[in-house]
C-alpha positions in Angstrom: 229.1 -12.6 249.2 227.9 -9.3 247.8 225.8 -7.8 250.6 224.6 -5.0 248.3 223.1 -7.4 245.8 219.4 -6.8 245.4 217.5 -9.9 246.3 215.5 -11.5 243.6 211.9 -10.3 243.7 209.3 -13.0 243.3 205.8 -12.1 242.3 203.5 -12.9 245.2 200.0 -14.2 244.4 197.5 -12.3 246.5 194.7 -14.5 247.7 191.4 -13.0 246.5 188.9 -12.0 249.2 185.6 -13.7 248.8 182.1 -13.7 250.2 179.7 -16.6 250.4 176.9 -16.5 247.8 173.8 -15.0 249.5 170.7 -17.1 250.2 168.0 -16.7 247.6 164.7 -15.6 249.2 161.2 -14.5 248.1 158.3 -12.8 249.8 154.9 -14.4 249.7 151.6 -13.0 250.9 149.1 -14.9 253.0 145.4 -14.0 253.5 145.6 -13.7 257.3 148.1 -14.1 260.0 148.3 -13.3 263.7 152.0 -13.8 264.0 154.4 -10.9 264.9 157.2 -9.5 262.8 160.2 -11.9 263.0 158.2 -15.0 264.0 159.2 -18.0 261.9 157.5 -21.1 260.6 158.8 -24.3 258.9 157.4 -25.1 255.5 159.0 -28.3 254.4 162.7 -27.4 253.9 161.9 -23.7 253.8 162.0 -21.2 256.7 159.2 -18.5 256.5 159.8 -15.4 258.5 157.0 -12.9 259.2 157.7 -9.5 257.6 156.6 -6.1 258.8 153.5 -6.1 256.6 150.4 -7.9 258.0 150.4 -10.5 255.1 154.1 -10.8 254.1 156.4 -13.8 254.8 160.0 -14.0 253.6 160.8 -17.5 252.5 164.3 -19.1 252.2 165.8 -22.6 252.3 167.4 -22.8 255.7 167.0 -26.2 257.4 169.4 -25.4 260.2 167.3 -22.8 262.0 164.5 -24.0 264.3 161.3 -22.1 263.7 159.8 -20.1 266.6 156.2 -20.9 265.9 153.7 -23.3 264.3 150.5 -22.1 262.5 148.9 -24.8 260.3 146.7 -22.4 258.4 149.6 -20.2 257.3 151.9 -23.1 256.7 149.4 -24.8 254.5 148.9 -21.7 252.3 152.6 -21.1 252.0 153.3 -24.7 251.2 150.8 -24.5 248.3 152.2 -21.2 247.0 155.8 -22.5 247.1 155.0 -25.8 245.4 153.2 -23.9 242.6 156.2 -21.6 242.1 158.6 -23.8 240.1 160.9 -20.9 239.2 161.6 -20.1 242.9 161.8 -23.7 244.1 164.3 -24.6 241.3 166.4 -21.5 241.8 166.4 -21.8 245.6 167.4 -25.5 245.3 170.4 -24.7 243.1 171.3 -21.8 245.4 171.2 -24.0 248.5 173.4 -26.6 246.9 175.9 -23.9 245.8 176.1 -22.6 249.4 176.5 -26.1 250.8 179.3 -26.7 248.3 181.1 -23.5 249.5 180.7 -21.4 246.4 181.7 -17.8 246.7 182.0 -14.5 244.9 184.9 -12.0 244.9 184.4 -9.2 247.4 184.1 -6.2 245.2 185.3 -3.9 248.0 188.6 -5.8 248.6 189.5 -6.8 245.0 192.9 -5.4 244.1 193.5 -3.6 240.8 195.5 -6.6 239.5 192.7 -8.9 240.5 190.0 -6.7 238.9 192.1 -6.6 235.7 192.4 -10.4 235.7 188.6 -10.8 236.3 187.9 -8.5 233.3 190.4 -10.4 231.1 188.7 -13.7 232.0 185.2 -12.2 231.4 184.2 -12.8 235.0 183.7 -9.2 236.1 179.9 -9.3 235.5 179.1 -12.5 237.3 175.7 -12.0 238.9 175.2 -12.0 242.6 173.5 -15.4 242.3 176.8 -16.9 241.0 175.4 -17.2 237.5 178.0 -17.2 234.7 175.6 -16.3 232.0 177.2 -12.8 231.5 180.7 -13.9 230.6 182.0 -10.8 228.7 185.1 -9.0 227.9 184.9 -5.5 226.3 181.2 -6.2 225.6 181.9 -9.4 223.8 181.0 -12.9 225.1 184.0 -15.1 226.1 181.9 -18.1 227.1 178.9 -20.1 226.0 175.9 -21.2 228.0 175.1 -24.7 226.8 172.0 -25.3 228.9 170.2 -22.9 231.3 169.2 -24.2 234.7 166.0 -22.1 234.6 164.7 -24.1 231.6 164.6 -27.4 233.5 161.1 -28.6 234.5 161.3 -32.3 235.4 162.3 -33.2 239.0 164.8 -35.8 237.9 166.6 -33.3 235.6 166.7 -30.6 238.3 168.1 -33.0 240.9 170.7 -34.3 238.4 171.8 -30.7 237.5 172.0 -29.8 241.2 174.6 -32.6 241.6 176.8 -30.8 239.1 176.6 -27.3 240.8 180.0 -26.0 241.7 182.0 -28.5 239.6 184.2 -27.9 236.6 186.5 -29.9 234.3 189.2 -29.3 231.8 188.1 -31.0 228.6 188.5 -31.1 224.8 185.6 -30.0 222.6 185.4 -30.4 218.8 184.2 -27.3 217.1 183.8 -26.7 213.3 187.3 -25.2 213.3 188.8 -28.2 215.1 189.5 -29.4 218.6 190.0 -27.0 221.5 190.8 -27.3 225.2 188.0 -25.8 227.3 186.7 -25.5 230.8 183.2 -26.8 231.3 181.4 -25.8 234.5 177.9 -25.9 236.1 177.4 -22.6 237.9 175.5 -21.7 241.1 172.3 -21.1 239.0 172.4 -24.5 237.4 173.7 -23.2 234.0 176.1 -25.4 232.1 178.8 -23.2 230.7 181.8 -23.6 228.3 184.8 -21.3 228.4 188.2 -21.3 226.7 190.8 -22.9 228.9 193.6 -21.0 230.6 195.5 -21.6 233.8 194.4 -18.2 235.1 190.7 -19.1 234.7 191.3 -22.5 236.3 192.9 -20.8 239.3 190.2 -18.0 239.5 187.3 -20.4 239.4 188.7 -22.2 242.5 190.0 -19.3 244.5 187.5 -16.6 243.6 184.3 -18.6 243.0 184.8 -21.8 245.1 184.5 -24.3 242.2 185.9 -27.8 242.6 187.8 -29.5 239.8 186.8 -33.0 238.9 190.6 -33.6 238.5 190.3 -35.5 235.3 188.2 -38.3 236.8 185.3 -37.4 234.6 183.8 -34.4 232.9 181.3 -32.5 235.0 178.7 -33.4 232.2 178.8 -34.8 228.7 180.3 -31.6 227.2 180.5 -32.6 223.6 176.9 -33.8 223.5 175.8 -30.6 225.3 177.7 -28.5 222.8 176.3 -30.4 219.8 172.7 -30.0 221.1 173.2 -26.3 221.7 174.7 -25.8 218.3 171.8 -27.6 216.6 169.1 -25.7 218.5 
């Protein structure tokens, strides 16, 4: 046995450090409130926390925390304001589902140079803090296609159906004008349906860096070919 022989070096895959996607929140104003800063109310599935301003309440979906107070006047006003704010309700719902499904974002402080380079190669460097994949770019050029935006949905049934896709992706074949290609289809944390060129690196990064779950060939996360055809025709 040659004791001086240099042992074979194997490339070690460093696990990427991630953070949970932050909870989406919004501040609403009420006409009058006697509550103190930090006091909280329950408004349906939302938690409303009194801000430092006399009229401000910070609202977020958080069914786990028990509110500290009850004020029917404030709760009624906030309930009406939230129900009339479709943009926030829809975005907050997708965000809540994403958090419940364990979706994450790479921790920018702890990303290694190799991981940063890989994120840039895959077009994932500019993923928004909300977990939206709408800015899939490499060197200023798009490397993915948004087939349908979550913020364009208005019907309750469509929003709930899209929420059921959040955090899922599948490897699938899509027919383009140039022929058939293998792609990854995913529904991101903002409810966007996204199509990307397939690669093993992207497959791995979606799982390890962003907390996506593969449907494992059982089904496509949505009808990808139909969604592509509709987007191409629009």
